[in-house]
C-alpha positions in Angstrom: -10.8 18.2 16.1 -8.9 17.7 12.8 -6.8 14.9 14.3 -9.9 13.2 15.7 -11.6 13.3 12.3 -8.4 11.9 10.7 -8.1 9.1 13.2 -11.8 8.3 12.7 -11.3 8.2 8.9 -8.4 5.8 9.3 -10.4 3.5 11.5 -13.2 3.5 8.9 -10.7 2.8 6.1 -9.3 -0.2 8.0 -12.8 -1.4 8.7 -13.6 -1.3 4.9 -10.4 -3.3 4.2 -11.5 -5.9 6.7 -14.9 -6.1 5.0 -13.3 -6.8 1.6 -10.9 -9.4 2.9 -13.9 -11.1 4.8 -15.8 -11.2 1.5 -12.7 -12.7 -0.2 -12.4 -15.4 2.4 -16.1 -16.3 2.1 -15.7 -16.5 -1.7 -12.7 -18.7 -1.7 -14.3 -21.0 1.0 -17.3 -21.4 -1.3 -15.1 -22.1 -4.4 -13.2 -24.7 -2.3 -16.4 -26.4 -1.3 -17.7 -26.5 -4.9 -14.5 -27.6 -6.6 -14.5 -31.2 -7.9 -10.8 -31.3 -8.5 -8.9 -32.1 -5.3 -5.9 -30.0 -6.2 -8.0 -27.0 -7.2 -10.0 -27.3 -3.9 -6.8 -27.3 -2.0 -5.7 -24.1 -3.8 -9.0 -22.3 -3.0 -8.7 -23.4 0.7 -5.1 -22.0 0.7 -6.4 -18.7 -0.7 -9.1 -18.6 1.9 -6.6 -19.1 4.7 -4.4 -16.3 3.4 -7.5 -14.0 3.4 -8.2 -15.1 7.0 -4.6 -14.0 7.9 -5.2 -10.7 6.2 -8.3 -10.2 8.3 -6.1 -10.7 11.4 -3.9 -7.9 10.2 -6.8 -5.5 10.0 -8.3 -6.7 13.3 -4.9 -6.0 15.0 -4.8 -2.5 13.6 -8.3 -1.9 15.0 -7.2 -3.2 18.3 -4.1 -1.0 18.2 -6.3 2.0 17.5 -8.0 1.5 20.8 -4.7 2.0 22.5 -3.3 4.7 20.2 -5.1 6.3 17.3 -3.8 5.2 13.9 -1.7 7.8 12.1 -3.3 9.3 8.9 -1.2 8.0 6.0 -3.5 9.5 3.2 -3.6 13.0 1.8 -7.4 12.5 1.1 -8.8 9.9 3.4 -12.4 10.7 2.5 -11.8 9.9 -1.1 -10.0 6.6 -0.2 -12.9 5.7 2.1 -15.5 6.3 -0.6 -13.5 4.1 -3.1 -13.2 1.3 -0.5 -16.9 1.6 0.3 -17.7 0.8 -3.3 -15.1 -2.0 -3.5 -16.6 -3.5 -0.3 -20.1 -3.4 -1.8 -18.9 -5.1 -5.0 -16.9 -7.7 -3.1 -19.8 -8.6 -0.9 -22.0 -9.1 -3.9 -19.6 -11.8 -5.2 -19.4 -13.4 -1.8 -23.2 -13.6 -1.6 -23.6 -15.4 -5.0 -24.2 -19.0 -5.5 -20.8 -20.4 -6.5 -21.7 -24.0 -6.3 -21.9 -24.9 -10.0 -19.3 -22.9 -11.8 -16.9 -24.0 -14.6 -13.3 -23.6 -13.7 -12.7 -20.5 -15.9 -15.8 -18.8 -14.5 -14.6 -19.6 -10.9 -11.2 -18.0 -11.7 -13.0 -15.0 -13.2 -14.9 -14.5 -10.0 -11.7 -14.8 -8.1 -9.9 -12.3 -10.3 -12.7 -9.8 -9.8 -12.3 -10.2 -6.1 -8.5 -9.7 -6.3 -9.1 -6.5 -8.3 -11.1 -5.1 -5.3 -8.3 -6.3 -3.0 -5.7 -4.5 -5.1 -6.9 -0.9 -4.3 -3.7 1.1 -3.6 -4.8 1.8 0.0 -4.1 -1.9 0.9 -0.5 -1.8 -0.1 0.1 1.7 1.4 -1.2 0.5 4.7 0.7 -2.8 4.4 3.9 -0.7 4.0 3.3 2.1 6.5 1.2 0.4 9.2 2.7 -3.0 9.1 6.1 -4.6 9.1 7.4 -2.9 12.2 8.7 -6.1 13.8 5.3 -7.8 13.1 3.9 -9.7 10.1 2.4 -7.7 7.2 0.5 -9.2 4.2 2.9 -7.3 1.9 5.5 -10.0 2.6 3.4 -12.7 0.9 1.4 -10.9 -1.7 3.9 -11.5 -4.6 3.5 -15.3 -4.0 -0.3 -14.8 -3.6 -0.7 -13.3 -7.0 1.8 -15.8 -8.5 -0.2 -18.7 -7.2 -3.3 -17.5 -9.0 -1.4 -17.3 -12.3 0.2 -20.6 -11.8 -3.0 -22.4 -10.8 -4.9 -20.8 -13.7 -2.4 -22.2 -16.2 -2.7 -25.7 -14.8 -6.4 -25.7 -15.3 -6.7 -24.4 -18.9 -5.9 -20.8 -19.3 -7.5 -18.9 -22.2 -5.8 -15.9 -23.8 -8.3 -13.6 -22.3 -7.8 -15.0 -18.8 -4.0 -15.0 -19.3 -4.3 -11.3 -20.0 -6.4 -10.7 -16.9 -3.8 -12.4 -14.8 -1.0 -10.4 -16.2 -2.9 -7.2 -15.6 -3.4 -8.1 -12.0 0.2 -8.9 -11.6 1.2 -5.5 -13.2 -1.4 -3.7 -11.0 0.1 -5.2 -7.9 3.7 -4.3 -8.9 2.6 -0.7 -9.8 0.9 -0.3 -6.4 4.1 -1.6 -4.7 6.1 1.1 -6.5 3.5 3.7 -5.6 3.6 2.6 -1.9 7.4 2.9 -1.9 7.2 6.5 -3.2 4.4 7.3 -0.7 6.6 5.9 2.1 9.4 8.3 1.1 7.0 11.2 1.0 5.7 10.4 4.5 9.3 10.2 5.7 10.2 13.5 4.2 7.1 15.0 5.9 8.6 14.1 9.3 11.3 15.9 11.3 14.8 15.6 9.8 17.7 15.7 12.2 20.0 18.4 10.7 23.4 19.6 12.0 23.1 23.2 13.2 26.6 23.8 12.0 27.4 22.0 8.7 23.7 21.4 7.8 24.2 17.6 7.1 21.2 15.4 7.6 21.2 12.2 9.7 19.5 9.3 7.8 17.8 6.2 9.3 21.1 4.4 9.6 22.6 7.1 11.8 24.9 8.4 9.1 25.3 12.1 8.4 24.9 13.0 4.8 25.1 16.2 2.7 21.5 17.4 2.3 21.8 17.1 -1.5 22.8 13.4 -1.2 19.9 12.7 1.3 17.2 14.1 -1.0 18.7 12.5 -4.0 18.4 9.1 -2.4 15.0 9.6 -0.7 13.2 11.8 -3.1 15.0 11.2 -6.4 15.8 14.9 -6.6 18.7 16.3 -8.5 20.3 19.6 -7.4 21.7 22.5 -9.3 23.5 25.3 -7.4 23.0 29.0 -7.6 23.3 32.0 -5.2 20.4 33.7 -3.6 20.1 37.5 -3.7 21.0 37.8 -0.1 24.2 36.0 -0.5 25.0 37.9 -3.7 24.6 41.1 -1.7 26.9 39.9 1.0 29.6 38.3 -1.2 29.8 40.6 -4.1 28.7 44.1 -3.1 31.5 46.6 -3.0 32.5 47.6 0.5 31.6 51.1 1.5 34.5 53.6 1.7 34.3 55.3 5.1 36.3 58.5 5.6 36.8 60.4 8.7 36.0 64.0 8.2 
């Protein structure tokens, strides 16, 4: 039952991500239609196309789930789902607005708010852990995606406040990538580790056998100090009993 609940939660999480990316695509389509500047309109259309591609990623995960339930990659999927629910509601509010007569800086502010909802850590974690296995994942283009926003904003008259917002979004994305990397390592360490029954070396993903201290240092950032457990102290240092025949 626990596994079924977990799989159900993962499917709901993916569905919420799909809702948010759908709202983003709708928003950027509206901004493209309203833009008077040809170059800016082209930029919004490019953003809308990228969100359409992200939607395909989530739709593929939903399709894959029908064949094999998605693995649970979150320690607290209910919390993640609740947060994404709220993000989806806020994103859909923006998508439902009349965006036909906005000044350029107001249009970018709407877009930055949308990107904030798209930068929930769950997105990057799933990009990393559920994508990229021989198939395309949005993670591969998100650096450029954020960079394009910042570059385009500067072309069209960035204010100090908007510059700060763009830098915060960039920092948020990079922090989430770092978090996802650590989460990826944690998930790996939760799995089964091939360990030699004789020398106790661990086999890594490349097929190399490493000392267990080296393996955990690389994958978990752990440093080791050595001591001797009570059982070994007893075996190594206890005085042998003198046995006499009487």
